[in-house]
C-alpha positions as a Markdown table, in Angstrom:
| # | Residue | x | y | z |
|---|---|---|---|---|
| 1 | Unk | -33.3 | 33.7 | -4.3 |
| 2 | Unk | -35.8 | 32.2 | -6.7 |
| 3 | Unk | -34.8 | 31.6 | -10.3 |
| 4 | Unk | -36.7 | 31.5 | -13.7 |
| 5 | Unk | -37.6 | 28.7 | -15.3 |
| 6 | Unk | -35.3 | 27.6 | -17.9 |
| 7 | Unk | -36.5 | 25.1 | -19.6 |
| 8 | Unk | -33.2 | 23.8 | -21.8 |
| 9 | Unk | -31.3 | 24.1 | -18.5 |
| 10 | Unk | -34.1 | 22.1 | -16.7 |
| 11 | Unk | -33.8 | 19.7 | -19.4 |
| 12 | Unk | -30.2 | 18.9 | -19.0 |
| 13 | Unk | -30.1 | 18.7 | -15.0 |
| 14 | Unk | -32.9 | 15.9 | -15.8 |
| 15 | Unk | -30.2 | 14.2 | -18.3 |
| 16 | Unk | -27.6 | 14.2 | -15.7 |
| 17 | Unk | -29.5 | 13.2 | -12.9 |
| 18 | Unk | -28.6 | 9.8 | -11.6 |
| 19 | Unk | -30.2 | 6.6 | -12.5 |
| 20 | Unk | -32.4 | 5.1 | -9.9 |
| 21 | Unk | -31.0 | 2.0 | -8.1 |
| 22 | Unk | -32.6 | -1.6 | -9.1 |
| 23 | Unk | -34.6 | -1.7 | -6.4 |
| 24 | Unk | -37.0 | 1.1 | -8.1 |
| 25 | Unk | -37.6 | -1.2 | -10.8 |
| 26 | Unk | -38.5 | -3.8 | -8.3 |
| 27 | Unk | -40.7 | -1.7 | -6.4 |
| 28 | Unk | -42.5 | -0.9 | -9.5 |
| 29 | Unk | -43.0 | -4.7 | -10.6 |
| 30 | Unk | -43.7 | -5.4 | -7.0 |
| 31 | Unk | -46.7 | -2.5 | -7.3 |
| 32 | Unk | -47.7 | -3.5 | -10.7 |
| 33 | Unk | -48.3 | -7.0 | -10.0 |
| 34 | Unk | -50.7 | -6.1 | -7.0 |
| 35 | Unk | -52.3 | -4.0 | -9.3 |
| 36 | Unk | -53.1 | -6.3 | -12.0 |
| 37 | Unk | -53.5 | -9.5 | -9.3 |
| 38 | Unk | -55.0 | -8.0 | -5.8 |
| 39 | Unk | -55.3 | -11.2 | -4.5 |
| 40 | Unk | -51.5 | -11.4 | -4.7 |
| 41 | Unk | -51.1 | -9.7 | -1.5 |
| 42 | Unk | -51.1 | -12.8 | 0.9 |
| 43 | Unk | -47.4 | -13.1 | -1.2 |
| 44 | Unk | -46.7 | -10.0 | 0.4 |
| 45 | Unk | -44.9 | -10.7 | 3.9 |
| 46 | Unk | -42.3 | -9.0 | 5.5 |
| 47 | Unk | -43.2 | -5.5 | 3.6 |
| 48 | Unk | -45.0 | -2.5 | 4.5 |
| 49 | Unk | -44.9 | 0.7 | 3.3 |
| 50 | Unk | -42.0 | 1.8 | 5.1 |
| 51 | Unk | -39.8 | -0.5 | 3.1 |
| 52 | Unk | -40.3 | 1.3 | -0.3 |
| 53 | Unk | -37.8 | 3.5 | -1.7 |
| 54 | Unk | -40.5 | 6.9 | -2.4 |
| 55 | Unk | -42.9 | 8.5 | -1.1 |
| 56 | Unk | -45.3 | 7.4 | -3.5 |
| 57 | Unk | -44.3 | 3.6 | -3.8 |
| 58 | Unk | -45.2 | 3.6 | -0.3 |
| 59 | Unk | -48.9 | 5.7 | -0.6 |
| 60 | Unk | -49.6 | 2.7 | -3.5 |
| 61 | Unk | -49.0 | 0.0 | -0.8 |
| 62 | Unk | -50.9 | 1.6 | 1.7 |
| 63 | Unk | -53.6 | 2.4 | -0.5 |
| 64 | Unk | -53.8 | -1.5 | -1.8 |
| 65 | Unk | -53.7 | -2.4 | 2.1 |
| 66 | Unk | -56.2 | -0.4 | 3.2 |
| 67 | Unk | -59.2 | -1.9 | 0.3 |
| 68 | Unk | -60.6 | -5.0 | 0.1 |
| 69 | Unk | -59.4 | -7.1 | -2.5 |
| 70 | Unk | -61.8 | -7.2 | -5.5 |
| 71 | Unk | -63.2 | -10.7 | -7.3 |
| 72 | Unk | -60.8 | -11.6 | -10.1 |
| 73 | Unk | -64.1 | -11.2 | -12.6 |
| 74 | Unk | -64.5 | -8.1 | -11.2 |
| 75 | Unk | -61.3 | -6.7 | -11.1 |
| 76 | Unk | -61.0 | -7.7 | -15.0 |
| 77 | Unk | -64.0 | -5.8 | -16.2 |
| 78 | Unk | -63.7 | -3.3 | -14.0 |
| 79 | Unk | -61.6 | -0.7 | -13.5 |
| 80 | Unk | -63.2 | 1.2 | -9.5 |
| 81 | Unk | -60.9 | -1.0 | -7.9 |
| 82 | Unk | -57.8 | 0.8 | -9.4 |
| 83 | Unk | -59.7 | 4.2 | -9.1 |
| 84 | Unk | -60.1 | 3.4 | -5.5 |
| 85 | Unk | -56.6 | 2.8 | -5.0 |
| 86 | Unk | -55.7 | 6.0 | -7.0 |
| 87 | Unk | -58.5 | 8.3 | -4.6 |
| 88 | Unk | -57.1 | 6.5 | -2.0 |
| 89 | Unk | -53.2 | 7.1 | -2.3 |
| 90 | Unk | -53.6 | 10.5 | -3.4 |
| 91 | Unk | -54.1 | 11.1 | 0.2 |
| 92 | Unk | -50.7 | 10.1 | 0.8 |
| 93 | Unk | -49.0 | 11.6 | -2.4 |
| 94 | Unk | -50.8 | 14.2 | -4.1 |
| 95 | Unk | -48.8 | 14.2 | -7.2 |
| 96 | Unk | -49.9 | 10.9 | -7.9 |
| 97 | Unk | -51.7 | 10.0 | -11.2 |
| 98 | Unk | -53.4 | 7.7 | -12.8 |
| 99 | Unk | -50.8 | 7.4 | -16.0 |
| 100 | Unk | -48.0 | 6.5 | -13.2 |
| 101 | Unk | -50.4 | 3.4 | -12.0 |
| 102 | Unk | -50.5 | 2.1 | -15.7 |
| 103 | Unk | -46.6 | 2.6 | -15.7 |
| 104 | Unk | -46.3 | 0.3 | -12.8 |
| 105 | Unk | -48.5 | -2.2 | -14.4 |
| 106 | Unk | -46.6 | -1.8 | -17.3 |
| 107 | Unk | -43.5 | -2.3 | -15.3 |
| 108 | Unk | -44.1 | -6.0 | -14.2 |
| 109 | Unk | -42.8 | -8.8 | -16.2 |
| 110 | Unk | -44.8 | -11.4 | -14.7 |
| 111 | Unk | -47.1 | -11.2 | -11.4 |
| 112 | Unk | -46.3 | -14.7 | -10.3 |
| 113 | Unk | -42.9 | -13.5 | -9.3 |
| 114 | Unk | -44.3 | -11.5 | -6.7 |
| 115 | Unk | -42.9 | -13.3 | -3.7 |
| 116 | Unk | -39.5 | -12.5 | -5.4 |
| 117 | Unk | -40.0 | -8.6 | -5.8 |
| 118 | Unk | -40.9 | -8.6 | -2.2 |
| 119 | Unk | -38.3 | -10.3 | -1.0 |
| 120 | Unk | -35.9 | -8.3 | -2.7 |
| 121 | Unk | -37.5 | -4.8 | -1.8 |
| 122 | Unk | -37.0 | -6.3 | 2.0 |
| 123 | Unk | -33.4 | -7.2 | 1.5 |
| 124 | Unk | -33.2 | -3.3 | 0.2 |
| 125 | Unk | -34.9 | -2.1 | 2.9 |
| 126 | Unk | -32.7 | -4.2 | 5.2 |
| 127 | Unk | -30.1 | -2.2 | 3.7 |
| 128 | Unk | -31.1 | 1.6 | 4.7 |
| 129 | Unk | -32.3 | 0.7 | 8.1 |
| 130 | Unk | -28.7 | -0.8 | 8.6 |
| 131 | Unk | -27.2 | 2.6 | 7.3 |
| 132 | Unk | -29.6 | 4.4 | 9.2 |
| 133 | Unk | -28.6 | 2.9 | 12.4 |
| 134 | Unk | -24.7 | 2.9 | 11.9 |
| 135 | Unk | -25.3 | 7.0 | 10.8 |
| 136 | Unk | -26.8 | 7.4 | 14.1 |
| 137 | Unk | -24.0 | 5.8 | 15.8 |
| 138 | Unk | -22.0 | 7.6 | 14.4 |
| 139 | Unk | -23.3 | 11.1 | 15.0 |
| 140 | Unk | -23.6 | 9.8 | 18.7 |
| 141 | Unk | -19.9 | 9.2 | 18.7 |
| 142 | Unk | -19.4 | 12.5 | 17.4 |
| 143 | Unk | -21.6 | 14.5 | 19.9 |
| 144 | Unk | -19.2 | 15.9 | 23.4 |
| 145 | Unk | -22.0 | 17.6 | 24.0 |
| 146 | Unk | -23.6 | 14.5 | 25.1 |
| 147 | Unk | -23.9 | 14.4 | 29.2 |
| 148 | Unk | -22.9 | 10.6 | 29.1 |
| 149 | Unk | -21.5 | 10.0 | 25.4 |
| 150 | Unk | -20.1 | 6.7 | 26.0 |
| 151 | Unk | -23.7 | 5.3 | 27.3 |
| 152 | Unk | -24.9 | 7.0 | 24.6 |
| 153 | Unk | -23.0 | 5.5 | 21.8 |
| 154 | Unk | -23.1 | 1.8 | 23.6 |
| 155 | Unk | -27.0 | 2.2 | 23.7 |
| 156 | Unk | -27.1 | 3.3 | 19.6 |
| 157 | Unk | -24.7 | 0.6 | 19.3 |
| 158 | Unk | -27.1 | -2.0 | 21.0 |
| 159 | Unk | -30.1 | -0.2 | 18.6 |
| 160 | Unk | -28.3 | -1.2 | 15.7 |
| 161 | Unk | -27.6 | -5.3 | 16.6 |
| 162 | Unk | -31.2 | -5.1 | 17.4 |
| 163 | Unk | -31.4 | -4.2 | 14.0 |
| 164 | Unk | -29.4 | -7.0 | 12.7 |
| 165 | Unk | -30.7 | -9.9 | 14.7 |
| 166 | Unk | -34.1 | -8.8 | 13.2 |
| 167 | Unk | -32.3 | -8.9 | 9.9 |
| 168 | Unk | -30.9 | -12.2 | 10.6 |
| 169 | Unk | -34.3 | -14.0 | 11.1 |
| 170 | Unk | -35.6 | -13.0 | 8.4 |
| 171 | Unk | -32.7 | -13.7 | 5.9 |
| 172 | Unk | -31.3 | -17.2 | 6.4 |
| 173 | Unk | -27.2 | -17.8 | 6.3 |
| 174 | Unk | -26.0 | -19.0 | 2.9 |
| 175 | Unk | -22.6 | -20.7 | 2.1 |
| 176 | Unk | -20.4 | -17.5 | 0.0 |
| 177 | Unk | -17.8 | -15.0 | 0.8 |
| 178 | Unk | -17.1 | -12.8 | 3.7 |
| 179 | Unk | -18.6 | -9.1 | 2.6 |
| 180 | Unk | -15.3 | -7.3 | 0.7 |
| 181 | Unk | -13.4 | -5.3 | 3.9 |
| 182 | Unk | -13.9 | -1.6 | 2.6 |
| 183 | Unk | -10.9 | 0.8 | 3.0 |
| 184 | Unk | -11.1 | 2.6 | 5.6 |
| 185 | Unk | -9.2 | 5.7 | 7.1 |
| 186 | Unk | -7.7 | 5.8 | 10.8 |
| 187 | Unk | -10.0 | 6.6 | 13.0 |
| 188 | Unk | -10.5 | 10.3 | 14.2 |
| 189 | Unk | -10.2 | 10.8 | 18.0 |
| 190 | Unk | -13.3 | 12.9 | 18.6 |
| 191 | Unk | -12.3 | 16.3 | 20.4 |
| 192 | Unk | -9.8 | 18.6 | 20.4 |
| 193 | Unk | -6.4 | 16.6 | 19.8 |
| 194 | Unk | -4.4 | 18.7 | 21.7 |
| 195 | Unk | -6.4 | 18.1 | 24.5 |
| 196 | Unk | -6.2 | 14.7 | 24.1 |
| 197 | Unk | -2.6 | 14.8 | 24.3 |
| 198 | Unk | -2.3 | 16.5 | 27.6 |
| 199 | Unk | -4.5 | 14.3 | 29.2 |
| 200 | Unk | -1.8 | 11.4 | 28.0 |
| 201 | Unk | 0.6 | 13.7 | 29.3 |
| 202 | Unk | -0.7 | 13.9 | 32.5 |
| 203 | Unk | -1.7 | 10.4 | 33.0 |
| 204 | Unk | 2.2 | 9.3 | 32.2 |
| 205 | Unk | 3.0 | 11.8 | 34.9 |
| 206 | Unk | 0.5 | 11.1 | 37.4 |
| 207 | Unk | 1.3 | 7.1 | 37.0 |
| 208 | Unk | 4.8 | 7.7 | 37.4 |
| 209 | Unk | 4.2 | 9.7 | 40.5 |
| 210 | Unk | 1.9 | 6.9 | 41.8 |
| 211 | Unk | 3.0 | 3.8 | 40.1 |
| 212 | Unk | 1.1 | 0.9 | 42.8 |
| 213 | Unk | -2.2 | 2.8 | 41.2 |
| 214 | Unk | -1.0 | 1.9 | 37.4 |
| 215 | Unk | -1.8 | -2.2 | 38.9 |
| 216 | Unk | -5.5 | -1.3 | 39.2 |
| 217 | Unk | -5.6 | 0.3 | 35.5 |
| 218 | Unk | -5.7 | -3.1 | 33.3 |
| 219 | Unk | -8.3 | -1.9 | 31.3 |
| 220 | Unk | -6.1 | 0.6 | 29.9 |
| 221 | Unk | -4.2 | -0.2 | 27.0 |
| 222 | Unk | -1.6 | 1.6 | 24.9 |
| 223 | Unk | -4.0 | 0.9 | 21.3 |
| 224 | Unk | -6.2 | 4.0 | 23.5 |
| 225 | Unk | -3.5 | 6.9 | 23.2 |
| 226 | Unk | -3.4 | 8.8 | 20.5 |
| 227 | Unk | 0.1 | 9.5 | 20.0 |
| 228 | Unk | 2.6 | 6.5 | 19.7 |
| 229 | Unk | 4.9 | 8.0 | 21.7 |
| 230 | Unk | 2.8 | 8.2 | 24.8 |
| 231 | Unk | 1.8 | 5.0 | 24.1 |
| 232 | Unk | 5.0 | 3.5 | 24.4 |
| 233 | Unk | 5.8 | 5.1 | 27.4 |
| 234 | Unk | 2.1 | 3.6 | 28.7 |
| 235 | Unk | 4.1 | 0.0 | 28.2 |
| 236 | Unk | 7.2 | 1.4 | 29.8 |
| 237 | Unk | 5.1 | 2.6 | 32.9 |
| 238 | Unk | 3.4 | -0.7 | 32.9 |
| 239 | Unk | 6.2 | -3.2 | 32.7 |
| 240 | Unk | 8.1 | -1.4 | 35.2 |
| 241 | Unk | 5.5 | -2.2 | 37.8 |
| 242 | Unk | 4.4 | -6.0 | 37.2 |
| 243 | Unk | 8.2 | -6.5 | 37.7 |
| 244 | Unk | 8.0 | -4.2 | 41.0 |
| 245 | Unk | 10.7 | -2.2 | 39.5 |
| 246 | Unk | 11.7 | 1.2 | 41.1 |
| 247 | Unk | 9.3 | 3.5 | 38.9 |
| 248 | Unk | 10.7 | 7.5 | 38.3 |
| 249 | Unk | 11.2 | 9.6 | 35.5 |
| 250 | Unk | 14.5 | 8.7 | 35.5 |
| 251 | Unk | 13.5 | 4.8 | 35.2 |
| 252 | Unk | 10.8 | 5.1 | 33.0 |
| 253 | Unk | 13.7 | 7.0 | 30.8 |
| 254 | Unk | 15.7 | 4.7 | 30.9 |
| 255 | Unk | 13.2 | 2.1 | 29.8 |
| 256 | Unk | 12.0 | 4.0 | 27.3 |
| 257 | Unk | 15.6 | 3.5 | 25.2 |
| 258 | Unk | 15.7 | -0.3 | 26.1 |
| 259 | Unk | 12.3 | -0.4 | 24.0 |
| 260 | Unk | 13.7 | 1.9 | 21.1 |
| 261 | Unk | 11.7 | 5.0 | 21.8 |
| 262 | Unk | 14.3 | 7.8 | 21.9 |
| 263 | Unk | 14.6 | 8.3 | 18.4 |
| 264 | Unk | 16.1 | 11.6 | 17.0 |
| 265 | Unk | 12.8 | 13.1 | 17.5 |
| 266 | Unk | 12.3 | 12.7 | 20.8 |
| 267 | Unk | 14.9 | 14.8 | 23.6 |
| 268 | Unk | 15.3 | 13.1 | 26.9 |
| 269 | Unk | 15.8 | 16.6 | 28.6 |
| 270 | Unk | 12.2 | 17.4 | 27.6 |
| 271 | Unk | 11.0 | 13.9 | 28.7 |
| 272 | Unk | 12.2 | 14.3 | 32.4 |
| 273 | Unk | 10.1 | 17.6 | 33.0 |
| 274 | Unk | 6.7 | 15.5 | 31.2 |
| 275 | Unk | 6.9 | 12.6 | 33.2 |
| 276 | Unk | 7.5 | 14.6 | 36.5 |
| 277 | Unk | 4.9 | 17.4 | 36.4 |
| 278 | Unk | 1.3 | 15.2 | 38.1 |
| 279 | Unk | -1.6 | 16.1 | 38.6 |
| 280 | Unk | -5.1 | 14.8 | 40.0 |
| 281 | Unk | -5.0 | 10.9 | 39.9 |
| 282 | Unk | -4.2 | 8.5 | 36.9 |
| 283 | Unk | -7.8 | 6.5 | 37.5 |
| 284 | Unk | -8.9 | 10.3 | 36.3 |
| 285 | Unk | -7.0 | 11.0 | 33.5 |
| 286 | Unk | -6.8 | 6.9 | 32.4 |
| 287 | Unk | -11.0 | 7.0 | 32.1 |
| 288 | Unk | -10.5 | 10.3 | 29.9 |
| 289 | Unk | -8.4 | 8.7 | 27.4 |
| 290 | Unk | -10.3 | 5.8 | 27.8 |
| 291 | Unk | -13.5 | 7.1 | 26.8 |
| 292 | Unk | -12.1 | 9.2 | 23.5 |
| 293 | Unk | -10.7 | 5.5 | 22.6 |
| 294 | Unk | -14.1 | 3.9 | 22.8 |
| 295 | Unk | -15.4 | 6.4 | 21.1 |
| 296 | Unk | -13.3 | 7.1 | 18.4 |
| 297 | Unk | -14.0 | 3.0 | 18.0 |
| 298 | Unk | -17.4 | 3.6 | 17.9 |
| 299 | Unk | -17.6 | 5.7 | 15.3 |
| 300 | Unk | -15.1 | 3.1 | 12.8 |
| 301 | Unk | -17.6 | 0.6 | 13.4 |
| 302 | Unk | -20.3 | 2.7 | 12.4 |
| 303 | Unk | -17.8 | 3.7 | 9.5 |
| 304 | Unk | -17.1 | 0.1 | 8.5 |
| 305 | Unk | -21.0 | -0.6 | 8.4 |
| 306 | Unk | -21.8 | 2.0 | 6.8 |
| 307 | Unk | -19.6 | 0.7 | 3.7 |
| 308 | Unk | -21.1 | -2.5 | 3.8 |
| 309 | Unk | -24.4 | -1.2 | 3.2 |
| 310 | Unk | -22.5 | 1.2 | 0.3 |
| 311 | Unk | -21.4 | -2.3 | -1.5 |
| 312 | Unk | -24.3 | -3.4 | -3.3 |
| 313 | Unk | -22.6 | -6.5 | -4.1 |
| 314 | Unk | -23.2 | -7.1 | -0.2 |
| 315 | Unk | -26.2 | -9.4 | 0.3 |
| 316 | Unk | -28.2 | -9.3 | 3.6 |
| 317 | Unk | -25.9 | -12.2 | 5.6 |
| 318 | Unk | -23.2 | -11.0 | 4.3 |
| 319 | Unk | -23.8 | -7.6 | 6.2 |
| 320 | Unk | -25.3 | -9.3 | 9.4 |
| 321 | Unk | -21.8 | -11.3 | 8.8 |
| 322 | Unk | -19.9 | -8.3 | 8.5 |
| 323 | Unk | -21.8 | -5.3 | 10.6 |
| 324 | Unk | -21.3 | -7.9 | 13.4 |
| 325 | Unk | -17.8 | -8.1 | 13.7 |
| 326 | Unk | -17.5 | -4.7 | 13.7 |
| 327 | Unk | -19.3 | -4.4 | 16.7 |
| 328 | Unk | -17.1 | -7.1 | 18.1 |
| 329 | Unk | -14.6 | -4.5 | 18.7 |
| 330 | Unk | -17.2 | -2.3 | 20.1 |
| 331 | Unk | -17.9 | -5.4 | 23.2 |
| 332 | Unk | -14.3 | -5.4 | 23.7 |
| 333 | Unk | -14.5 | -1.9 | 24.2 |
| 334 | Unk | -17.9 | -1.9 | 26.4 |
| 335 | Unk | -15.9 | -4.8 | 28.6 |
| 336 | Unk | -13.0 | -2.4 | 29.5 |
| 337 | Unk | -15.2 | 0.4 | 29.8 |
| 338 | Unk | -17.2 | -1.1 | 32.5 |
| 339 | Unk | -14.4 | -2.4 | 34.3 |
| 340 | Unk | -12.6 | 1.1 | 34.4 |
| 341 | Unk | -15.8 | 2.8 | 35.5 |
| 342 | Unk | -17.0 | 0.0 | 38.1 |
| 343 | Unk | -13.2 | 0.0 | 40.0 |
| 344 | Unk | -13.4 | 3.8 | 39.5 |
| 345 | Unk | -16.5 | 4.2 | 41.6 |
| 346 | Unk | -15.4 | 2.0 | 44.2 |
| 347 | Unk | -12.1 | 3.0 | 45.0 |
| 348 | Unk | -12.2 | 6.7 | 43.4 |
| 349 | Unk | -13.7 | 9.0 | 45.4 |
| 350 | Unk | -13.2 | 12.0 | 43.4 |
| 351 | Unk | -12.0 | 12.8 | 40.0 |
| 352 | Unk | -8.6 | 14.8 | 41.4 |
| 353 | Unk | -6.9 | 14.1 | 44.4 |
| 354 | Unk | -3.8 | 15.9 | 46.4 |
| 355 | Unk | -0.8 | 14.4 | 45.0 |
| 356 | Unk | 2.5 | 13.3 | 47.4 |
| 357 | Unk | 5.3 | 14.7 | 46.0 |
| 358 | Unk | 7.1 | 12.8 | 43.6 |
| 359 | Unk | 10.7 | 10.8 | 43.6 |
| 360 | Unk | 13.1 | 12.3 | 41.3 |
| 361 | Unk | 10.4 | 15.3 | 40.0 |
| 362 | Unk | 9.9 | 19.1 | 40.1 |
| 363 | Unk | 7.1 | 20.0 | 42.7 |
| 364 | Unk | 3.2 | 18.9 | 41.9 |
| 365 | Unk | 1.2 | 21.4 | 39.8 |
| 366 | Unk | -2.5 | 21.4 | 39.1 |
| 367 | Unk | -2.0 | 23.0 | 35.4 |
| 368 | Unk | -0.8 | 20.9 | 32.3 |
| 369 | Unk | 2.4 | 20.8 | 31.9 |
| 370 | Unk | 4.1 | 22.7 | 28.8 |
| 371 | Unk | 6.0 | 20.4 | 27.2 |
| 372 | Unk | 5.3 | 19.4 | 24.0 |
| 373 | Unk | 6.8 | 16.0 | 22.9 |
| 374 | Unk | 4.9 | 13.8 | 20.1 |
| 375 | Unk | 5.9 | 12.0 | 17.2 |
């Protein structure tokens, strides 16, 4: 529903509006310098209309670039070229006025500082580009409706890395401190938390029933699990298989005791059924768990880079350094994902298989276990 204009309310809204960012005034100074001395356009490199934060500023630069540069003497005596700039710019920004061109001219302290103004505009444009790429990565990591979520997330990460390479090529490194580490919350696991816990329980049960398969899964680590208890039980299983020790629900329970997992909140009577209800294959459930871990890491990396770009004290070079360090975490996950998927395609014909009767456990079932143990 539209509201009737209220001059007093509208004036209050203008008073409470956030002030423009410093780069807004730099853009004004740059455009003012070019309007005063159009021949300085040759000093503006690496900056196009898309580098500006407003449509009006982008339209003015596009108009300046589209028109022949006037002779200095002619420009000093006539407003013909300025009128042509206004006419051309209005084709892209209809609200542009002649008075705003005068505002731009007055906003320029020194036209000879044009290269410095252009460099600042270029740096802030790079910041916005990095943030947009990080937002796309975060959105991709959260979208579980994608047919191939992990490869799509890696493609978004590659696009972000390409922007980083471009920024690094345009801004020379300089000595200085690393970007300030942003305060980050724990990465959220994409999808349903209970579904993730069920998949972890199924992996633990099937891995207990088929311990030889655990040796073929070095790509899965305890850090990939969402629940600390499940991560600890996976460490128990991998430790037993490395030692070539017998593996069944009872031996895993004994290993869990030695590792301090049987705290007051963990009932051994419920652990045994959990470990003795396999379904499918360990590789299938392990890949599902790794997929969730990859997407959670991608989302966390994107959030870290967004936080770097949100800090106005971060220089372009610091953005490059901090963002590359963040992407390194995802690169490590990519290596494990490639190992997991290549190994699975070579050794596992299907995502599930008929399981043999496990040792010291109830008969196998094809439904997730109903036991719920977490801490």
